[in-house]
C-alpha positions, 0 to 999 in steps of 0.5 A: 437605508433609513434607520426608521424603516418598519420591521421586515414583516411590513414589507413583501417577500421581495423587499424583505430580501433587499432589506437583509442584503442591504443591512450588510452593505450600510454604506455602499450603494446596492444595485439589486438585480431585477430582470433587465435592470439594477434597482436601488430603493430608499436612501440609495435610490435618492442618492443615485438619482442626484448623483446619476441624474436618474428619475426617482419613482416609487414601488410599494409603500413603507409606513404608509410612504411610498418606497423610493426607487431608482434603476439603471439598465443592466445592460449600460451598468458599466457606464453608471458604475464608471460615473460612479467610481469617478465620484468616490462611491462604492457599489455592491453587485446583487445578482440573481443566482437562483432559477425562477422556475424553481423558486417559490418566493423571490429568486435567490440573490447575493452580492458577487462582488463589491465595486470600488474606485481602488479595486476596478479591473473591468476594461470599461471602468479602467483609464487604459494608460494610468494605474489605479492604486488601492492604497492603504496607510498606517501610522504611529507618532511621526512614521507611517507605513504605506502599500500601494495594490493595483488589482488590476495588474497585481502589482504590489508595494510597501514602504515606510516614511518617518514624517507627515510631510513623507507621507503626503509626498508618497500620496502625491506620487501614488495618486491613490484611486482609494485610500484605506484608513483606520477608523480612529486613525488620525490624519491631517485635514488637508489629506482627508480632503485630497484623497478619496478616504474609505475608513476600515476597522482598526483590527485590519491594521493589526500587525499580526493579523496582516502578517498572517493574511500576507503568509497565508495568501503568498504561501510563506511561513514568514516575511523575511524573503520579501525584505519587509520583516523590519517594517511593522507599519508597512506590513499592517497597511499591506494586510489592510489592503489585502483585507479590502480586497478579500471583502470586495472581491470574495477572494484573493486572486493569485495574480497579486504578486508578493510585496516589493519594498520601496526603500525611500532612498532609492529615489528622488524625493519630491514634494507636492509643490515640486511635482506640480511645479515640474508639471511631470504629469498634470500641468499648472492648468489642470490637465495633462497637455504640455506636461513631460508624460505627454511629451514622453509617452509615445508608447505602443501598448498601455502597459508601457505608457503606465511603466513610462509613467511610473518611472516619471513619478518615481526617478531613481538614483540607483546608477546601475539601473539607470546605466542599464536603461541608458544602454538600451536606449543607446542601442535603439536610437537608430530609426530602424531599430526602434521602429522595428521593435514598435512594429513587433509589438503593435498588436500586444494588448493589455496583458497585465490586466487581461491575466488579472481577470483570468485570476479572477475568472472574469475574463471575457472572450474577447480578452482571450482573443486579445491574449491570442494576438499578443502571444502571436507577436512574441516570436517577432519581439524575440527576433528583434531582441536577439539582434542586441548584446546589451545586458538589460535586453538580454534579461528582458527576452528571458522574461518575455519568453514565448508560449507556443502551446498556449497560443495554439490552444487559444486558436484552436479553442476560441472563434476569430470574433466571438460575443462579449459574453460566454453566457449565450455561447457561440465562443468555442470553435467548431472542431475543438471538442467532439461532443460539442459539435455533435450537440450543435449539429443536432441543434442546426439540423432542426431546421432541416427536419421542419422543412421536411416535416412541413412538405410530408404534413401537406402532402399527408393532410392535403392542406397546402399552406400548413406551416411548421414553425417555432417561437420562444413561448410555445416552442414548435408548431404546426399551424393551419388556417381555420378554413382547413381546421376540419381536415386536422387530423385527430393526433394533432394536439392544440398548442395555441389558437390565434385569430385567423389559425390554430397551432397544434403539436404532434408527438413526432413534433414533441419529440424532436423539440425535446431532443433539440432544446436539450441539445442546445442547452446541454451544448451551452452548458458544455461550452461554458465548461470548456471556457472554464477549463481554458481559464483554469489552464491559463491561470496555471501559467499566471506567473510565467505570463505576468513576467512576460507582461511586465517585460514588454511594459518595460521594453516598450517604455525604453523603446519609446525613450530611445525614439523621443531621444532621437526625435527630440535630439536628446543626449545620454547624461553622464552619472557621477557620485559627486554632488554636482549638476553640470548642464550645457546647452540645457533645454527644458521639455515642457517649455520647448512644447509650449513654445513650439505649440504657441 
């Protein structure tokens, strides 16, 4: 907002409201809801017009000059938000929360969330097969603490590294969508250029404050159980990440899992040049073609793809874990076995991200249908796993579990093809709730009443072309052409005058209107309440559902590696503790792919 703006008194009440809200978000684009549009004003409008190629118009005046204005349609907002996120912008979403009918001045509005590249959870704004990480860093001397939070799944980790080179290597691995840094923290110039930096108040990184925030959110007295008590810089970074989530989402959602400590010695260290030259996820040409991830990723689920890419980015050095994975891959090498598992998982959706939206209370009806369909697949997945006596597969089966009660609840409650939003109703299935059925029936039978009334009034008045109808503006009416106006009964009350007809209301029709409209409104209120109760029930099972989703992701990634090993004729490596690398008849997956395509 322009610092030279005149006092609020120089503006209309609506613009005063806008300026008060904007003052709390000076560095953020404010999407200010006005009817069917989100409007932007002043410098926000100029910037949005430039970034989004919008038409810059004007509304009213400030200091004798027109106020710049630009807007985007409400129904297309996700498309514009996605573009702004790719450009690294932050957007505050300001909604109308008051009732226009009860408002004497401007309708009450407030910011309901702030959308930033690292805090995305909406399906339309995310890349389905890539993590979107909110990363925070905090350094003292040569040592750095790093935390990474994927709000779209709840996955949370932290670590410390003892050099700037280690910091850069970890950031190259994580590829954060948004990087939080304290205001006074000094950074290397190239690091500041390569990542989407967002400066935060220094107190967000205060260690004591961060410990308190972490303990409060996870309901613990201290952090010893998480194994991070001796990582003060990592704790500071993790606390800053939670502070930013709290600020943007107006809550700390329950699906964020306790931070997992990553030890640098657990994985192979790779600097930025090594990652680039190995073409793990990005080729030297700057795209994903002919990369290791592109060759290996044949995952059935989006969750599996993201898990596989995490493994590729962070190759483990822990032999026990690697041998367990190799055992699973070997057990699934048979085509019939890995194809049977692939078929069993075919209709499993992105449970991780749906559960995040459940926790945030932003899950849409179609999310619940996808979750229902996913839960329906679990018995067949379990049947396939039961055929194997492999330790890791047994552990995965336990974590996956089955949820027959939740599945049946979603079957009973949600129709097969619901609308996108609960806002307009039509989501809850008939037969799920007796009172809702009664209200709907009253609303549905309105048509029968109108037909009967029309026939009765024609016979009573002798006006054969009399019509009974309804429109959203004037409600129910009896329409009589002007040529028959002298035959209108005295108890008819004029409601609307048309060019060739008059529209009337009667006490009986008014009573019916009140009853029907009231039933429709009550049905919608009840349906929204029932939907909220469904989300509450799902939220109670959040932890086991998250374990299930994570296990499905791991199983899918392992099954895909088995398919790739079979199709590409890969062999199992033999691991040893000696500093030996012995390769016979070695092959390079990326070079093979390039040669095959050329």
